[in-house]
C-alpha positions as CSV (number, residue, x, y, z in Angstrom):
1,X,-83.5,240.9,-17.8
2,X,-84.3,239.8,-21.3
3,X,-82.7,236.7,-22.8
4,X,-79.5,237.1,-24.6
5,X,-79.6,237.4,-28.4
6,X,-78.5,234.4,-30.3
7,X,-74.9,234.3,-31.3
8,X,-74.0,235.2,-34.9
9,X,-74.1,232.2,-37.2
10,X,-76.1,230.1,-34.7
11,X,-78.9,228.1,-36.4
12,X,-82.4,229.5,-36.0
13,X,-85.2,227.5,-34.6
14,X,-87.3,225.7,-37.2
15,X,-90.8,227.0,-37.6
16,X,-93.2,224.4,-39.0
17,X,-95.3,225.4,-42.0
18,X,-99.0,224.4,-42.3
19,X,-99.1,223.4,-38.6
20,X,-102.7,222.1,-38.8
21,X,-101.9,219.8,-41.7
22,X,-98.8,218.6,-39.9
23,X,-100.7,218.0,-36.8
24,X,-103.3,216.0,-38.7
25,X,-100.6,214.0,-40.4
26,X,-99.0,213.3,-37.0
27,X,-102.3,212.0,-35.6
28,X,-102.8,209.9,-38.7
29,X,-99.3,208.5,-38.3
30,X,-100.0,207.5,-34.7
31,X,-103.1,205.7,-35.8
32,X,-101.1,203.8,-38.4
33,X,-98.5,202.8,-35.8
34,X,-101.2,201.6,-33.4
35,X,-102.9,199.5,-36.2
36,X,-99.6,198.1,-37.4
37,X,-98.5,197.1,-33.9
38,X,-101.9,195.5,-33.1
39,X,-101.8,193.5,-36.3
40,X,-98.2,192.5,-35.8
41,X,-99.1,191.2,-32.3
42,X,-102.1,189.2,-33.6
43,X,-99.8,187.8,-36.3
44,X,-97.3,186.7,-33.7
45,X,-99.9,185.0,-31.6
46,X,-101.5,183.2,-34.5
47,X,-98.2,181.9,-35.7
48,X,-97.2,180.8,-32.2
49,X,-100.5,179.0,-31.9
50,X,-100.0,177.2,-35.2
51,X,-96.5,176.1,-34.2
52,X,-97.7,174.8,-30.8
53,X,-100.5,172.8,-32.5
54,X,-98.1,171.3,-35.1
55,X,-95.5,170.4,-32.6
56,X,-97.4,169.0,-29.7
57,X,-100.5,167.5,-31.3
58,X,-98.8,164.1,-31.6
59,X,-95.9,164.7,-29.2
60,X,-96.3,163.7,-25.5
61,X,-92.9,163.5,-23.8
62,X,-92.1,164.2,-20.2
63,X,-88.7,165.7,-21.2
64,X,-90.7,168.6,-22.6
65,X,-92.3,169.1,-19.3
66,X,-89.0,168.9,-17.5
67,X,-87.5,171.5,-19.9
68,X,-90.5,173.8,-19.3
69,X,-90.1,173.4,-15.6
70,X,-86.4,174.3,-15.8
71,X,-87.2,177.4,-17.8
72,X,-89.9,178.5,-15.4
73,X,-87.5,177.9,-12.4
74,X,-84.7,179.9,-14.0
75,X,-87.1,182.7,-14.7
76,X,-88.3,182.7,-11.1
77,X,-84.8,182.7,-9.6
78,X,-83.4,185.3,-11.9
79,X,-86.3,187.7,-11.6
80,X,-85.3,191.2,-10.6
81,X,-86.1,192.0,-7.0
82,X,-87.6,195.4,-6.4
83,X,-86.6,197.8,-3.6
84,X,-88.0,196.7,-0.3
85,X,-89.1,193.3,-1.7
86,X,-87.7,190.1,-0.1
87,X,-86.2,187.6,-2.5
88,X,-88.1,184.3,-2.9
89,X,-86.7,181.3,-1.1
90,X,-85.8,178.1,-2.9
91,X,-89.0,176.3,-1.9
92,X,-91.2,179.2,-3.0
93,X,-89.4,179.5,-6.3
94,X,-89.8,175.8,-6.9
95,X,-93.5,176.0,-6.1
96,X,-94.1,178.9,-8.4
97,X,-92.2,177.2,-11.2
98,X,-94.2,174.0,-10.7
99,X,-97.5,175.8,-10.8
100,X,-96.5,177.8,-13.9
101,X,-95.3,174.5,-15.6
102,X,-98.6,172.8,-14.8
103,X,-100.7,175.7,-16.0
104,X,-98.7,176.0,-19.3
105,X,-98.6,172.3,-20.0
106,X,-102.3,171.9,-19.2
107,X,-103.2,174.8,-21.5
108,X,-101.1,173.3,-24.4
109,X,-102.7,169.9,-23.8
110,X,-106.3,171.2,-23.8
111,X,-105.5,173.4,-26.9
112,X,-104.1,170.5,-28.9
113,X,-107.0,168.2,-27.8
114,X,-109.6,170.8,-28.7
115,X,-108.0,171.6,-32.1
116,X,-106.0,168.5,-33.1
117,X,-105.5,169.9,-36.6
118,X,-104.4,173.3,-35.4
119,X,-105.8,176.6,-36.6
120,X,-105.5,176.1,-40.3
121,X,-107.2,179.4,-41.1
122,X,-104.5,181.3,-39.1
123,X,-101.7,180.4,-41.5
124,X,-103.6,181.8,-44.4
125,X,-104.8,184.9,-42.5
126,X,-101.3,185.8,-41.3
127,X,-100.1,186.0,-45.0
128,X,-102.7,188.6,-45.7
129,X,-102.0,190.4,-42.5
130,X,-98.3,190.5,-43.4
131,X,-99.3,192.5,-46.5
132,X,-101.0,195.0,-44.3
133,X,-98.1,195.3,-41.8
134,X,-95.5,195.7,-44.6
135,X,-97.5,198.4,-46.4
136,X,-98.4,200.2,-43.2
137,X,-94.7,200.1,-42.3
138,X,-93.9,201.7,-45.7
139,X,-96.3,204.5,-45.0
140,X,-94.9,205.0,-41.5
141,X,-91.3,205.1,-42.9
142,X,-92.4,207.8,-45.4
143,X,-93.7,209.9,-42.6
144,X,-90.5,209.4,-40.5
145,X,-88.3,209.9,-43.6
146,X,-86.6,206.7,-42.8
147,X,-87.3,204.9,-46.0
148,X,-84.4,203.5,-48.1
149,X,-82.8,206.1,-50.4
150,X,-79.7,206.4,-52.4
151,X,-77.5,209.1,-50.9
152,X,-74.6,208.8,-53.3
153,X,-76.2,211.4,-55.6
154,X,-76.1,214.0,-52.8
155,X,-72.3,214.0,-53.0
156,X,-72.3,214.5,-56.8
157,X,-74.5,217.6,-57.0
158,X,-73.4,221.0,-56.0
159,X,-74.9,222.3,-52.7
160,X,-76.9,225.0,-54.4
161,X,-78.8,222.4,-56.5
162,X,-79.1,219.7,-53.9
163,X,-82.6,220.7,-52.6
164,X,-83.9,220.8,-56.1
165,X,-82.6,217.4,-56.8
166,X,-84.1,216.0,-53.6
167,X,-87.4,217.7,-54.4
168,X,-87.4,216.2,-57.9
169,X,-86.6,212.7,-56.4
170,X,-89.5,213.1,-54.0
171,X,-91.8,214.2,-56.9
172,X,-90.9,211.2,-59.0
173,X,-91.4,208.9,-56.1
174,X,-94.8,210.5,-55.4
175,X,-95.8,210.0,-59.0
176,X,-94.8,206.4,-58.9
177,X,-96.8,205.8,-55.8
178,X,-99.8,207.5,-57.3
179,X,-99.6,205.2,-60.4
180,X,-99.4,202.2,-58.0
181,X,-102.4,203.4,-56.1
182,X,-104.4,203.7,-59.3
183,X,-103.4,200.2,-60.4
184,X,-104.3,198.9,-57.0
185,X,-107.8,200.3,-57.3
186,X,-108.2,198.6,-60.6
187,X,-106.9,195.3,-59.1
188,X,-109.4,195.5,-56.2
189,X,-112.2,196.2,-58.7
190,X,-111.3,193.1,-60.7
191,X,-111.1,191.0,-57.5
192,X,-114.5,192.4,-56.4
193,X,-116.1,191.3,-59.7
194,X,-114.6,187.8,-59.3
195,X,-115.9,187.5,-55.8
196,X,-113.1,185.2,-54.5
197,X,-112.8,184.4,-50.8
198,X,-109.6,183.9,-48.8
199,X,-108.8,180.2,-48.5
200,X,-109.8,178.8,-45.1
201,X,-111.3,182.2,-44.2
202,X,-114.6,182.2,-46.0
203,X,-115.7,185.3,-44.1
204,X,-113.0,187.4,-45.8
205,X,-113.0,188.4,-49.5
206,X,-109.8,188.7,-51.4
207,X,-110.5,192.2,-52.4
208,X,-111.1,193.2,-48.8
209,X,-107.7,191.9,-47.8
210,X,-106.0,194.0,-50.5
211,X,-107.7,197.3,-49.5
212,X,-104.5,198.4,-47.8
213,X,-102.7,198.6,-51.2
214,X,-104.4,201.7,-52.6
215,X,-104.5,203.4,-49.2
216,X,-100.8,202.9,-48.5
217,X,-99.6,204.0,-52.0
218,X,-101.9,207.0,-51.9
219,X,-100.7,208.0,-48.4
220,X,-97.1,207.7,-49.5
221,X,-97.8,209.7,-52.7
222,X,-99.3,212.6,-50.6
223,X,-96.4,212.5,-48.1
224,X,-93.7,212.4,-50.8
225,X,-95.4,215.3,-52.6
226,X,-95.5,217.3,-49.4
227,X,-91.8,216.5,-48.8
228,X,-91.0,217.7,-52.3
229,X,-92.8,221.0,-51.7
230,X,-91.2,221.6,-48.3
231,X,-87.7,220.6,-49.6
232,X,-87.7,222.9,-52.6
233,X,-89.0,225.8,-50.5
234,X,-86.5,225.2,-47.7
235,X,-89.3,224.6,-45.2
236,X,-88.6,220.9,-44.5
237,X,-88.3,219.7,-40.9
238,X,-84.7,219.2,-39.7
239,X,-83.4,215.7,-40.1
240,X,-83.4,213.7,-36.9
241,X,-80.4,211.7,-35.7
242,X,-81.6,208.1,-35.6
243,X,-79.6,205.1,-34.3
244,X,-79.5,202.0,-36.5
245,X,-82.1,199.4,-35.6
């Protein structure tokens, strides 16, 4: 038997236009997400290392070791037990917590002794990495159509003109991003002529750390322009229901 025909008035399945371009954009988006996640992880580790160095370089107190042992012991006792696994006895939990405490305390001690001044370069580098993460996040949000937007205007315009208003808004935003990309290129050219280096990171030029600016604005300009075209032609992808984060 053949499948039943769709009921009258039922929404038809959305057919994507330009599937190859959409596929390429999806792969590009996945690459942006991977790079953004990796840089965010490196940023977190560098900031954590800086905080540890600043806190424990001149601080040597047994109370810190006791608190660390209590945290490790609590983590050992409250660890979820898998099916078929026997829960750890109290002596085993205490032993595991003691070993973990000794390992962590020893690592912090060796780290602060080897780098008594901390990783000064990390603090400067994380500021430039924050620029990359934020602009990559803006490009990702443009792909996901989860960027900030004023929705009050959608209630003021008639339904027949709504898609044209949205397309115009996307077009204006695309033009703005394109102007920002051009300005970013000029900024990088000026920085390249000056030849400045990032403080405490002499291996990195200032213009290199700002390369993300023209890329991100250009990527957003292209995506907003594509959204303007698909919106005005009625070929835009259906909006996804997203929970607030």
